[in-house]
N, C-alpha and C positions, 0 to 999 in steps of 0.2 A: 461352736458348739460341735469342735470336732470333738473335744477330749471330755470327760466324766469329771474331772476337777474342778470346782467352778461354777458348775452350771447349775443354772436354777432348777429346783425342781419341778417339778412337772405333777398336773392332777389331771385324772378325768375329770369333767365339771358334769356329770349326771346327779351321784349320788347324793342328793338331800334326801337321807333315809330317817323314815318318819317311824311309830310308837309299832313294836312288834306283837303277831297275834292279831291287828286288827283287820275283821273284812274290808275285803276289797271293794266293794259297794261303799263301803267309808272311806273309803283311800279317793274314789275319786269323786264324792260326794264335795270331797275338802273340809270333811269332818274335820280332820285328824293334823290339817296344815297348819292352824293356829300353833299348836302346841310344840310343832317343830319342824319352824321351815328350818333354824339357820341350826340344826345339829349336821355335822359334818361327817361325809360318808367318804369322800372322795379319796380314793386310793392311790398315796404316794408313792412312787418307788425308791427304794436309794442308791447309792450311785452305782452300786455293780450293775444296775439293770441297763446302763447307757449306751450300750453300741454295742451288747452282744444280737446277734445274729442267730436264729434260726435255724436249724440244717437246711430247709428248704430254700433259702437263700443263700446257696452255695454260690451263685453267680455274680455279686457281687459283695466287696470288702467291704465295711461302713468308714468311711473317707468325708472331707471336708469336700464336697464337690463344687461342681457349678452344680446350676438348679439345675431338677431332672425336668422329663416330657412333657408335663403338662404347663411345662410355665417357658420354655422356651422361646417363644413369640414374643417372649419379653422386650429382647435384644432387639426387636424393630422397629424405627423410628415412628409413634406414632403424633399426630398435631395435638395440644394443650386443647381443653374445652373451652370456647370463649366463654368470659367471664356472664352470660348473659344466657348461655346453657347450664350454668351449673345451680344446683336444683338451691330455691332458698327456702323449699319445708319438703321434706320425704312423705309428708303426710298424704296424697295421691298414691301415692308409690306402696304403701304400708297398707291402705282403704283395699287395693288391689291387689295385694296377694298373702295379709294377714290370716283371711278365712280357711287358706291351707296346712295356716300351719297349727298342728295338731300337740299335745302333752302326752305325755304315755306314762303310766303307772304298775309300776311291777312290782311282784310279791315272790321271794323265794324264799322255798323249805329249807331248811338248814337243821341237820341231825347230827347229834354228837351221840358215837357211838358208845357202850355202854363199857362199863372199866372194871377190875377186881382192886378195891381199897386194902390197902396191905394193913390198916390201920385197927379196921372194926372189923374187917375179916369176911366184910360183904359186899353185895355187886352193887356196882353203883346201876339205876337203870338208864338206859338210851335218851336224852334229851334230844325237843324235838323246838324248834323256833323260828320264826318266820321274819324276813325283812323284806324290809321295804324301801322302793326308790321311785325317782323321778326321773324326767328326760323329758324329750320334744322329739319330734318329725317332722314330718311335712309329707302331704299327698300329691304323688304323681300320677294318678290314675285316677276314674271320676269312678272306678269300679269299688275305688279302697285301698289300693297298693299305701306305703307308708316307705319311705327312706327315712334311717336314724343310722345311728350309731350300736354295732354291735355289742360294746360295753354298757349300752342300756338297757339290753335284753337281757347279759347273757346269764344263763341258766336258771331264768324267771321259770315259776311253775304258772303266773298268770298273768296275765297283761293284760291294761285298759288301757282305753284311749278316751278321750276328750276335746271332740270340738270347738270350733272356733265357738258356733253358737252352744256349745254347755251340753248338746245333747254327750251319751257315755254310750262307749261300746267296749265289746271285750273284746281281741285282735290274736291274729297266731301269727307263727317266724313263718315263709317263705321260704325265705335264704340266708347265711349269714356265710361271713365272710372275715376271721379272725385279724389277717394279715391288711387287711385295708382297713380294718376298723368298719365294716357297713354292715346293714342287714335293713334286711326290707319282708316287711309287716303287710298283715292282711286285716283289715278292717272287716271281724264280722256285723250282717246282718244290713249294714247298708243300703241304702237303693244308689244305684249305679249313677247319680248326680250331684258327687260328691264334687266342692272347688280343687281347682289343682293350682298349679305353682309351676313354670316354665323353665327348664334348664338349660341354661346357659352354656359357655365356652370359656372355661377358667384363662385357656392361654389368651384371652385378648383384656384381660385383666392386668392393670400395671401399676406398678407401688405408685403410693398419692393417690389412685381412685379411692371415691367414695366407696362406704360398704355398708349395708344394715344386715342384724343380728334378730332374729326374732326366737323368741322360745320361752319356756317355764323356767327363770332362775328359782331357785328356793323358792317353788313355789307359786309364784307370781305368774298369774295366768297372761300370754299373748304381751310382754314384755318386750319391748319395739329399744335397741342402740344400735347409735352409729359410730362410724368412723373409716378410717382409709385402712387400704392394701400396704401395712408398713414393710413386707419382706414378702418375697416368691423362695419358692424352691426350698424350705427350710427342712434338712432331714437329722436322722441322726440323735435324735431327740431322747432324752432318755422316759420312756412312755415305755409300762411291763406289757407283760402280755405278749402276744405274738404279733404283734402289727411292726414288720418288717418293711414292708414298703410304706416311703413317708416323703410326701412329696408339699409338707404345708402352707399352706396362706399364711401368713400374721399377721393380725388386727392388732387396731387399737380400740375397737369396740366394743364396751363391757361385755363380756363372757362370765356365768355365773356358772355355780352347781345349779344343775335340769336345766341349762342350755344343751348339754350335749346331745346333739342327733339334730338338732334345728339347722334353718338353711342358712347360709351369709349370701347377699342377694347382691345383685349391682344396682345402677343406676337404672337399667332396662327392668329393675322387676321379674332379675335372673338369677336364678339360682347360682353360685359357684362355688361355693364350698359349702360341707356341712360341718359346724362347728362340733369339734372333740377333746380340748382340751385346754389348759389354761397355766401359767404358771404362777407355783405358790410361793411365790418369793418376791415377784415384781407387781405392778401394776400396768393397768395396758397391756398387757402381753397373752393373747391369744391365739388360737392356732385351730383353722379349715383344715381338711379335707380337700382338695378339688374334685368338682362335682365330676370332670373328667373319668377320674379313676373309678368311680362309681357307676358313672354310663360304661363304659368298657365290659364289667360286671355284671351287667342288669342281666343283661338275655340270661346266663348263666345262674344267676342265682333264682329268675324266674323260672327255667327249667327243672334242674338239678338239682336247687338248693343250696349248691353248694358250687366253688370255684375251682377246676382243674386245670392247674397251670402246665406248660410247657418247658422247655429245658434245654440249652444247650449244650450243658455236661463239662464245663468251664468254670474256674475263679475269676472275677475280673476287680481291675483296680482303674484310679485315672489315669492318664498318662503323663509321668511327671517331669517337668520341665529340661531336667537333665537326660531324659530317653531320650524327648524330643531331641534335643542339640545332639547329643552322640549320636542318631539315624537322619537326625539333617530331614527333619520332618517340617513341610511348609504351618505354618502358622496358622491355615485356615482349617485343619485336620486335628479333629478334635478326638473320638475312637475312645475305646477302652482299653488297658492293657492285660493278654492274657499272663493271670499269676500263675494257673496251675490248671491241667486238663484234665479231668477224669476218668479214671480205666475204664473203659469198656463203653463210653458215654457218645453220644453222638458226634460230638466236637476232634474227639482220637480218633473216628473211622473215618473223617475228611480228609485226618493228619495234621488239624489244626496242633501248634505246638504254645510251650509256655514261651514267651516272649513277641509274639505276634500283638498286630494290634488290629482289631475290628473297628472300622470302618464303619460301614452300611453293612444296613439287613432290607432285602429289598428294596436298594435306590433309597431306603430313607436313612440319611444320616445319623449318626450313634453319635451323643452329644458328650456321655459319660459313663461310668459305669455303672451308677444307677439307673440312668438312659437306658442300658443295654438290658438289666435285669429286667425292667419292668415290661418292657417292650418285647423280649423272650416269652416272660411268661404268660404273655397272650394272645402270641400268634396262633398257636392252636396246635394241642399234640397230636403227632403224625402228619402234620403240613410242610414240606419243603421248601426253602426260602433259599434266595442267594446271600450268599455272603463276601461282600470285599473287603480283602485285610492290606494290613500292611505286614511283609514276609520281609524281612534281611534288609533288601534295599530296592522293594519293585512291590509295588500292588496286584493281590493275587486276587482271583474270584474265584469259590468252590460254589456248590449246589449241596445244602446240610435237611435230612431230616428229622425232625424236635421229636425229642419221647419226652415224658412224661416226670414230672418234677416231684421226687423223690421225699418220701413223709418222715 
């Protein structure tokens, strides 16, 4: 999926839009669901949005790279589960985690500006309409904090949440991060005794492992589907918007409009992903954002309401095999190739040059350009880090103070 041509079209899987101008209370009560469950509302981008990266992601050029940071542990050999320990049923697991999964209902007021009618000579009065949509989420704090997708609540003027026990609440946005498509909500008015779900580690997920998706597809509340992790480290998917950091888990667990924001769960009952997108042209091809990405930005969402990212001040790409051979690099060195250095940026100030290969940051190996972009963005503005890099024919080290990623 590294080129725009021939890619499957992808759709964000939240928007089963309902009848306009109905009150949110009616939407929450489910009175409108029967008449409008199957109205298609997923935004399906065209091919021109497939691989373009926003200016803020200047640290890495989109390429068909190796799996990015959250998934590199997949390369470690791990023993297969004995047949006796493989689940004969997911019923006990589902009973434990489903109470923490919520349905999310949003309303968005859309105004059409007034304009002059050249045929009648009169002014057309501005119009107002209300769009409503469905999504999913999961409770991570007994006080009512809910993780979901940003695109589920984007531009919403009202947000409602239905719990597993059918209690209805309003919710407000605590923080959002369009670049990872993650949003954090707060349920309003609930006691601090809500059921929660444990966050796992997507690094431990292997291709072929069982996973379970729970959500609100097409308004069908608390729907459970199961499948396997079909692939890991998917990126460069043609999703619209500002989602520039991608490291998807691909799964064949059934995901449909309304599932967005719901959890992808491993056999230990832990969240390993946030269901985010589906292929509009295939079957059994869904994508979940690794939970590790949400965990790394969670504190910033809770305290700042947004994510401020740090920056090296370079453009980078994966190291081509030809370059490896020309430089005589060992096979066990991955790294990221510096393709350009931003004038006045942190990298230029410490003497990094085009053609250098970054190997480690603070002794942590760099797997590829996407991994570098994610690592550098989360280390912290103003933090000084140690860089290890290949310069001409030798490994060198330097200290660099990270800047703020430009907007």
